[in-house]
C-alpha positions as CSV (number, residue, x, y, z in Angstrom):
1,M,-36.6,116.1,161.9
2,E,-35.7,114.0,158.9
3,E,-37.8,116.3,156.7
4,L,-35.8,119.4,157.8
5,I,-32.5,117.6,157.0
6,A,-33.9,116.3,153.7
7,K,-34.9,119.9,152.7
8,R,-31.3,121.1,153.1
9,Y,-30.1,118.4,150.7
10,I,-32.9,119.1,148.3
11,K,-32.0,122.8,148.4
12,A,-28.4,121.9,147.4
13,L,-29.7,119.7,144.6
14,K,-32.0,122.4,143.2
15,S,-29.1,124.9,143.2
16,E,-27.0,122.5,141.1
17,F,-29.6,121.2,138.6
18,D,-32.4,122.4,136.4
19,T,-36.0,121.3,137.0
20,Q,-36.0,118.4,134.5
21,T,-32.8,116.9,136.1
22,V,-34.3,117.3,139.5
23,Q,-37.4,115.4,138.3
24,N,-35.1,112.6,137.1
25,I,-33.3,112.6,140.4
26,S,-36.6,112.4,142.1
27,S,-37.6,109.2,140.3
28,V,-34.2,107.7,141.4
29,F,-34.9,108.6,145.0
30,D,-38.5,107.2,144.7
31,A,-37.0,103.9,143.7
32,L,-34.6,104.0,146.6
33,A,-37.4,105.0,149.0
34,A,-39.4,102.0,147.7
35,S,-36.4,99.8,148.7
36,F,-36.8,100.9,152.2
37,K,-40.1,99.1,152.4
38,D,-38.3,95.8,152.0
39,D,-37.3,94.4,155.4
40,K,-34.2,92.6,154.1
41,F,-32.9,95.8,152.5
42,V,-33.5,97.8,155.7
43,S,-31.9,95.1,157.9
44,I,-28.7,95.3,155.7
45,I,-28.6,99.1,155.6
46,A,-29.4,99.6,159.3
47,N,-27.0,96.8,160.4
48,P,-24.0,98.5,162.2
49,E,-21.8,95.4,161.4
50,V,-22.1,96.1,157.6
51,K,-19.3,98.5,156.6
52,A,-20.1,101.9,155.2
53,E,-18.3,101.1,152.0
54,D,-20.6,98.1,151.5
55,K,-23.7,100.2,152.1
56,S,-22.3,102.8,149.8
57,A,-21.7,100.2,147.1
58,I,-25.3,98.9,147.4
59,L,-26.8,102.4,147.1
60,L,-24.5,103.4,144.3
61,E,-25.5,100.4,142.3
62,A,-29.1,101.3,142.8
63,V,-28.5,104.9,141.5
64,K,-26.3,103.8,138.6
65,P,-29.0,104.4,136.0
66,A,-29.0,108.1,136.9
67,N,-25.4,108.3,135.5
68,S,-24.6,111.3,137.5
69,D,-21.4,112.0,139.5
70,K,-23.3,114.5,141.7
71,V,-25.9,112.0,142.6
72,N,-23.2,109.5,143.4
73,N,-21.4,112.0,145.6
74,L,-24.7,112.8,147.4
75,I,-25.1,109.1,148.1
76,K,-21.6,108.9,149.4
77,L,-22.2,112.0,151.5
78,L,-25.3,110.5,153.0
79,V,-23.5,107.2,153.9
80,E,-20.5,109.1,155.3
81,N,-22.7,111.3,157.5
82,R,-24.8,108.2,158.5
83,R,-28.0,109.7,157.0
84,I,-29.1,106.9,154.8
85,N,-32.4,106.7,156.7
86,I,-33.5,110.1,155.3
87,I,-33.7,108.9,151.7
88,P,-37.4,108.2,152.0
89,A,-38.0,111.7,153.4
90,M,-35.9,113.1,150.6
91,A,-38.0,111.3,148.0
92,K,-41.2,112.7,149.6
93,E,-39.8,116.2,149.9
94,L,-38.5,116.1,146.3
95,K,-42.0,115.2,145.1
96,K,-43.5,118.1,147.1
97,D,-41.0,120.5,145.9
98,I,-41.4,119.5,142.2
99,A,-45.2,119.7,142.6
100,N,-44.9,123.3,144.0
101,T,-42.5,124.3,141.3
102,T,-44.5,122.9,138.4
103,K,-47.9,123.5,140.1
104,T,-48.9,119.9,139.3
105,Y,-50.6,118.1,142.1
106,E,-52.1,114.6,142.6
107,G,-55.1,114.2,144.8
108,L,-57.2,111.3,146.1
109,I,-61.0,110.9,146.1
110,Y,-62.4,108.5,148.7
111,S,-65.9,107.1,148.6
112,D,-67.9,104.0,149.3
113,S,-69.7,104.2,146.0
114,D,-68.2,104.2,142.5
115,I,-67.6,107.5,140.8
116,D,-67.5,107.9,137.1
117,T,-64.2,108.9,135.6
118,K,-65.8,111.8,133.8
119,V,-66.9,113.3,137.2
120,I,-63.4,112.8,138.5
121,D,-61.9,114.6,135.5
122,E,-64.4,117.4,135.8
123,L,-63.6,117.8,139.5
124,G,-59.9,117.9,138.6
125,K,-60.5,120.6,136.0
126,G,-62.6,122.7,138.3
127,L,-60.1,122.7,141.2
128,S,-57.3,123.2,138.7
129,K,-58.9,126.4,137.5
130,K,-59.7,127.6,141.0
131,F,-56.1,127.0,142.3
132,D,-54.3,128.0,139.1
133,S,-52.5,124.6,138.8
134,T,-52.9,121.2,137.3
135,I,-54.6,118.7,139.6
136,S,-55.3,115.1,138.8
137,F,-57.2,112.7,140.9
138,T,-57.1,109.0,141.7
139,F,-60.2,107.3,143.0
140,V,-59.9,105.1,146.2
141,K,-62.9,103.0,147.2
142,N,-63.2,102.7,151.0
143,D,-65.9,102.8,153.7
144,F,-66.3,106.6,153.9
145,N,-70.1,107.3,153.7
146,G,-70.0,110.1,151.2
147,I,-67.2,111.7,149.2
148,K,-63.8,113.0,150.4
149,V,-61.4,114.9,148.2
150,E,-57.8,115.4,149.3
151,V,-54.9,117.3,147.6
152,E,-52.1,117.1,150.1
153,G,-49.7,119.4,148.3
154,L,-52.2,122.2,148.4
155,G,-53.6,121.4,151.8
156,I,-57.1,120.9,150.4
157,E,-59.5,118.5,152.1
158,I,-63.2,118.6,151.1
159,N,-65.7,116.1,152.3
160,F,-69.4,115.5,152.0
161,S,-70.7,113.0,154.5
162,K,-74.1,111.6,154.0
163,D,-74.5,111.1,157.7
164,R,-73.6,114.7,158.4
165,I,-76.0,116.1,155.8
166,D,-78.8,113.9,157.2
167,S,-78.2,115.2,160.7
168,Q,-78.1,118.8,159.4
169,I,-81.4,118.3,157.6
170,I,-83.0,116.9,160.8
171,D,-81.6,119.8,162.9
172,H,-82.9,122.3,160.4
173,I,-86.4,120.7,160.5
174,I,-86.4,120.6,164.3
175,K,-85.5,124.3,164.4
176,A,-88.2,125.2,161.9
177,I,-90.8,123.5,164.1
C-alpha cells in the first residue's frame, strides 16, 4: 500500500523537476530512509506525543542540503497528512523510477566461491547488451552452492546450482541406461 501512495508523490515530483533534479532528490530521500533504520529516530517520528511541527522541523533540517522549497513543501505535506512512514518506500520507488528512466540498473551476484572482477564486469557487459541498458554488479559471498545473478529492476534472476546440475547429470545417465 505504501508503494502505491509513494508512486503518486513521485509522479508529482517528476512532473515538477528534470531527471537530474529528481536524482538529487532521490539521494536526499535515501538519506532520510537510512534514518528510519535508527530505532531512536523512529521512536521520535512515530511517537504520537511529539507535535507535528517538531517532526516537520526534524525532517526539514535533514533535507536542508537539498535547498529546495518544493522538497520542503513535500516534507510538510507528508507530515500534515501523517504519511512520514512512506519516506523509505518513496526512496525505494524513486530509485526504481530513475533506473527505468536512465536504463541503469544494479545487480547482485551470489556465490560461495570467489569470482574474479573481470568475470563480473564481462557478465555486466553481456547482460547490458542483451537488455539494451547499463547493468553493474556487486558480488556477495554467501552459502549458495553455485552462482546466482539478480537484477531486481529488470526482474532477472539466473542461477546455476552445482547440486541441480549434478542431479540432472545423474538423471540423464539413468535415462541413457
